[in-house]
C-alpha positions in Angstrom: 0.0 0.0 0.0 1.5 3.3 -1.0 2.2 5.8 1.8 0.2 9.1 1.8 1.8 12.1 0.0 3.5 14.6 2.2 4.6 18.1 1.3 8.1 17.1 2.4 8.2 14.6 -0.5 9.0 17.6 -2.7 6.3 16.8 -5.1 5.8 19.5 -7.8 3.8 22.4 -6.4 1.2 22.0 -9.2 0.5 18.4 -8.1 0.2 19.4 -4.4 -2.1 22.3 -5.3 -4.3 20.0 -7.5 -4.6 17.4 -4.8 -5.5 20.0 -2.2 -8.0 21.6 -4.6 -9.8 18.3 -5.0 -10.5 18.2 -1.3 -11.4 21.8 -0.7 -15.0 22.1 0.4 -15.3 18.4 1.2 -15.5 17.9 4.9 -16.1 14.6 6.6 -19.1 14.1 8.8 -17.1 14.6 12.0 -15.6 17.9 10.9 -19.0 19.3 10.0 -20.5 18.0 13.3 -17.5 19.4 15.3 -17.9 22.9 13.6 -21.6 23.1 14.3 -21.4 21.7 17.8 -18.5 24.1 18.7 -20.5 27.1 17.4 -23.6 26.0 19.3 -21.7 25.3 22.5 -20.1 28.7 22.3 -23.4 30.5 21.9 -24.7 32.5 24.9 -27.9 30.5 24.7 -26.0 27.3 25.4 -24.7 28.8 28.6 -28.2 29.9 29.6 -29.5 26.4 28.9 -26.8 24.9 31.1 -27.6 27.2 34.0 -31.3 26.5 33.6 -30.7 22.7 33.6 -28.5 23.0 36.8 -31.2 25.1 38.5 -33.9 22.5 37.6 -31.7 19.8 38.9 -31.1 21.7 42.1 -34.8 22.5 42.6 -35.6 18.8 42.2 -33.2 17.9 45.0 -35.8 18.1 47.8 -38.4 16.1 45.7 -35.9 13.2 45.4 -34.6 13.6 48.9 -31.1 14.6 47.7 -30.7 10.9 47.0 -27.6 9.2 45.5 -29.4 8.8 42.2 -30.3 12.5 42.1 -26.6 13.3 42.6 -25.5 10.7 40.1 -27.6 12.2 37.3 -25.7 15.5 37.3 -22.3 13.9 37.9 -22.8 11.4 35.1 -24.1 14.1 32.7 -21.3 16.5 33.3 -18.7 13.8 33.1 -20.0 12.6 29.7 -20.4 16.1 28.3 -16.9 17.1 29.5 -15.4 13.9 28.0 -16.9 14.5 24.6 -16.1 18.3 24.7 -12.4 17.5 25.1 -12.3 15.8 21.7 -14.5 18.5 20.1 -12.3 21.3 21.4 -9.1 19.5 20.4 -10.4 19.0 16.8 -11.5 22.6 16.6 -8.2 23.8 18.0 -6.2 21.6 15.6 -8.1 23.0 12.6 -7.7 26.6 13.7 -4.0 26.1 14.4 -3.4 24.6 11.0 -5.2 27.4 9.3 -3.2 30.0 11.3 0.1 28.3 10.4 -0.9 28.2 6.7 -1.8 31.9 6.8 1.4 32.8 8.5 3.4 30.6 6.1 1.8 32.5 3.2 2.7 35.8 4.7 6.3 34.7 5.1 6.5 33.2 1.7 5.0 36.3 0.0 7.2 38.8 1.8 10.3 39.7 0.0 13.3 39.3 2.3 11.5 37.0 4.7 13.4 33.9 5.8 11.6 30.9 4.2 13.6 28.6 6.5 11.0 29.3 9.3 8.0 28.2 7.2 7.8 24.8 9.0 9.1 25.7 12.5 6.3 23.6 14.1 8.0 20.5 12.6 11.4 21.1 14.2 12.8 19.5 17.3 13.0 21.4 20.6 16.7 22.0 20.2 16.3 23.3 16.7 13.6 25.6 17.8 15.8 26.8 20.7 18.6 27.7 18.2 16.2 29.8 16.1 14.8 31.4 19.3 18.4 32.3 20.5 19.1 33.9 17.1 15.9 36.0 17.2 16.7 37.0 20.8 20.1 38.2 19.6 18.5 40.1 16.8 16.1 41.8 19.2 18.9 42.7 21.6 20.9 44.2 18.7 17.9 46.2 17.5 17.4 47.7 21.0 21.1 48.6 21.1 20.8 50.3 17.7 17.7 52.2 18.9 19.7 53.5 21.9 22.4 54.6 19.6 19.9 56.5 17.5 19.9 54.1 14.6 16.7 52.6 13.0 15.7 49.0 13.6 13.6 48.6 10.5 16.1 46.7 8.3 16.1 43.0 7.5 19.1 41.5 9.2 20.5 38.2 8.1 19.1 35.2 10.1 22.3 33.2 10.1 25.1 34.5 12.3 27.9 36.1 10.2 
């Protein structure tokens, strides 16, 4: 069975674009369900409904004598809802993060003088990220020194140390 195509396979850009274009607009059932559920759960009416349900449950306490079953109902419901929401939130957050990365990558790619080497930073190891971070901290420190000396800090310095 052939392995799935990855961008890092260095396929021609036209091929990658064509394969991506074929899937644009086609969401699987879970993605559509996750989007709609996340929107509904984030709506103010969802919060109001949750408060009303808790109030109804609390008001029914005396009728059921504050029994173990009465307590178990709210404990079970909140546990199940929380468990499911973890996966929903993770899915939504992953999609949003991917979209933000793609938008930032496009801004970097399209900006003349930008360092294309940082397009896939999220794929680097912790030590590789630390090396980039140290270099950017050095650039920031140098820019502050330049400002103190009356120079401008709006140029595009080299990323690699000289």
